[in-house]
C-alpha positions as CSV (number, residue, x, y, z in Angstrom):
1,M,102.4,134.4,154.4
2,R,100.3,132.6,156.9
3,R,102.1,134.4,159.8
4,A,101.6,137.7,158.1
5,L,97.8,137.2,157.7
6,E,97.6,135.9,161.3
7,F,99.4,139.0,162.5
8,L,97.2,141.3,160.5
9,F,93.9,139.8,161.8
10,T,94.9,139.1,165.4
11,R,96.9,142.2,166.3
12,A,96.9,145.0,163.7
13,L,93.1,145.1,162.9
14,R,92.1,144.7,166.5
15,S,94.0,147.8,167.6
16,R,92.5,151.4,167.4
17,L,94.9,152.3,164.7
18,G,93.9,149.3,162.6
19,V,90.2,150.0,163.0
20,A,90.7,153.7,162.0
21,L,92.7,152.5,159.0
22,V,89.9,150.2,157.8
23,I,87.3,152.9,158.2
24,A,89.4,155.4,156.2
25,V,89.9,152.9,153.4
26,L,86.1,152.2,153.3
27,V,85.3,155.9,153.2
28,F,87.7,156.7,150.5
29,G,86.5,153.6,148.5
30,V,82.9,154.7,148.7
31,L,83.7,158.3,147.7
32,G,85.9,157.1,144.8
33,A,83.2,154.8,143.5
34,A,80.6,157.6,143.8
35,R,82.8,159.9,141.7
36,L,83.4,157.3,139.1
37,I,79.7,156.5,138.8
38,S,78.5,160.2,138.8
39,G,80.6,161.3,135.8
40,P,82.4,164.6,135.2
41,L,81.3,167.7,137.3
42,D,80.2,171.0,135.8
43,P,81.7,173.8,137.9
44,T,78.8,176.1,137.1
45,D,76.2,173.8,138.8
46,G,75.3,174.1,142.4
47,L,76.1,176.7,145.0
48,S,79.3,177.8,143.3
49,S,77.5,179.8,140.6
50,R,76.7,183.4,141.4
51,P,73.7,185.4,140.2
52,N,74.4,187.8,137.3
53,Q,72.4,190.6,139.0
54,P,72.1,191.7,142.6
55,I,69.4,190.0,144.6
56,T,66.9,192.6,145.9
57,T,64.1,192.1,148.4
58,V,62.7,195.6,148.3
59,D,61.7,197.6,145.2
60,P,64.5,200.2,144.8
61,T,62.0,202.8,143.8
62,T,59.9,202.7,147.0
63,G,62.1,205.2,148.9
64,D,63.9,205.1,152.2
65,D,63.2,201.9,154.1
66,G,65.7,202.5,156.8
67,V,65.1,202.6,160.6
68,L,66.4,206.1,161.0
69,S,64.4,208.9,159.8
70,N,64.8,212.7,159.6
71,E,61.1,213.3,160.1
72,A,59.7,213.9,163.6
73,P,57.5,211.1,164.8
74,P,53.8,211.9,164.7
75,S,52.3,213.3,167.9
76,P,50.1,211.0,169.9
77,V,46.4,211.3,169.3
78,T,44.1,211.8,172.3
79,S,40.3,211.7,172.0
80,P,38.5,214.8,173.2
81,G,38.1,214.6,177.0
82,G,40.4,211.6,177.2
83,R,43.5,211.2,179.2
84,T,46.9,212.2,177.6
85,P,49.7,209.6,177.8
86,E,51.4,211.6,180.5
87,Q,48.2,211.6,182.6
88,T,47.8,207.9,182.2
89,A,51.4,207.3,183.0
90,D,51.1,209.5,186.2
91,R,47.9,207.6,187.3
92,F,49.5,204.2,186.6
93,T,52.7,205.1,188.4
94,K,50.8,206.2,191.5
95,A,48.8,202.9,191.4
96,W,52.0,200.9,190.8
97,L,53.8,202.5,193.7
98,G,50.8,201.8,195.9
99,R,50.6,202.8,199.6
100,P,51.6,201.1,202.8
101,G,49.3,198.4,204.0
102,M,47.7,197.9,200.6
103,T,46.5,194.4,199.8
104,T,47.4,192.6,196.6
105,E,43.8,192.7,195.4
106,E,43.5,196.5,196.0
107,W,46.8,197.0,194.1
108,Q,45.7,194.8,191.2
109,A,42.3,196.6,191.0
110,G,44.1,200.0,190.8
111,L,46.3,198.8,187.9
112,R,43.6,196.9,186.0
113,P,41.7,199.9,184.4
114,L,45.0,201.5,183.2
115,S,46.5,198.3,181.8
116,T,46.0,196.1,178.7
117,P,44.6,192.7,179.3
118,A,48.0,191.2,178.4
119,L,49.7,193.3,181.0
120,T,47.0,192.5,183.6
121,E,47.6,188.8,182.9
122,K,51.4,189.1,183.3
123,M,51.1,191.0,186.6
124,A,48.6,188.5,188.0
125,G,51.2,187.0,190.4
126,A,52.9,190.3,191.4
127,E,52.5,191.9,194.8
128,P,52.9,195.5,195.8
129,E,55.8,194.6,198.1
130,T,57.9,193.7,195.1
131,V,57.8,197.3,193.7
132,P,61.4,198.5,194.0
133,A,60.7,202.2,194.4
134,E,58.6,204.5,196.7
135,Q,58.2,207.8,194.9
136,V,58.5,209.7,191.6
137,T,61.4,212.2,191.6
138,G,60.9,214.1,188.4
139,P,58.7,214.8,185.4
140,P,58.2,212.0,182.8
141,T,60.1,212.0,179.5
142,M,58.0,210.9,176.5
143,R,59.3,209.3,173.4
144,E,56.7,209.5,170.7
145,R,56.8,206.4,168.4
146,T,53.6,206.6,166.5
147,E,50.2,208.3,166.9
148,T,49.0,205.3,168.9
149,F,52.2,204.2,170.7
150,V,54.4,206.1,173.1
151,E,57.2,205.3,175.6
152,L,57.4,207.2,178.9
153,L,60.4,207.2,181.2
154,L,59.7,208.2,184.8
155,P,62.5,208.9,187.2
156,L,62.0,207.2,190.6
157,D,64.0,207.2,193.8
158,N,65.7,203.9,192.9
159,G,65.8,204.0,189.1
160,R,63.6,204.6,186.2
161,L,60.2,203.2,185.3
162,R,59.7,202.7,181.5
163,L,56.1,202.4,180.4
164,E,54.9,201.7,176.9
165,L,51.4,203.0,176.3
166,V,49.0,202.2,173.4
167,T,45.6,203.5,172.6
168,S,42.4,201.5,173.0
169,D,38.7,202.1,173.2
170,K,39.3,203.2,176.8
171,G,42.0,205.8,175.8
172,W,45.7,205.5,176.6
173,I,46.6,202.3,178.6
174,V,49.9,200.8,179.7
175,D,51.0,197.7,177.7
176,V,54.6,197.2,179.0
177,V,56.2,198.0,182.4
178,D,60.0,197.8,182.7
179,W,62.3,198.8,185.5
180,E,65.7,200.2,184.9
181,R,68.2,200.5,187.7
182,P,70.7,203.4,187.8
């Protein structure tokens, strides 16, 4: 008996297999004791029970709440005497493309009156040399989203310029500039 205990404590329990066996016995012991103390389980308690009616997050009588709509989007609203979104996009694109020899300050000053403050801040570190195109190659395509938000795509010599325009007290101004390569 003494040799068996000595073998158990000096060799078997010091090996990886022995340590894993001791941990498994402890885990199963704790789980068994917890089940005995907690009593019988009710299968309808907890996450296993399902609701007796569907869970709704929208009132079913409110109508279509889908993204797709058969209705045409509303036309953008322009104040009398104000620039249309196409005119603003044309002026912004000309300023964005710049001209040879233009300084960064001149370029930023040309974009500032046609941009939102957020876009002006984002473009603070940009330089005119980083513009990847040189000229407009076709007419803009406008996607009307709402009365106060439109998206314009302008074909350029090296890709497409995507502008998102919003209305403000200054009229239509550019809020997002994105470049799409062919």
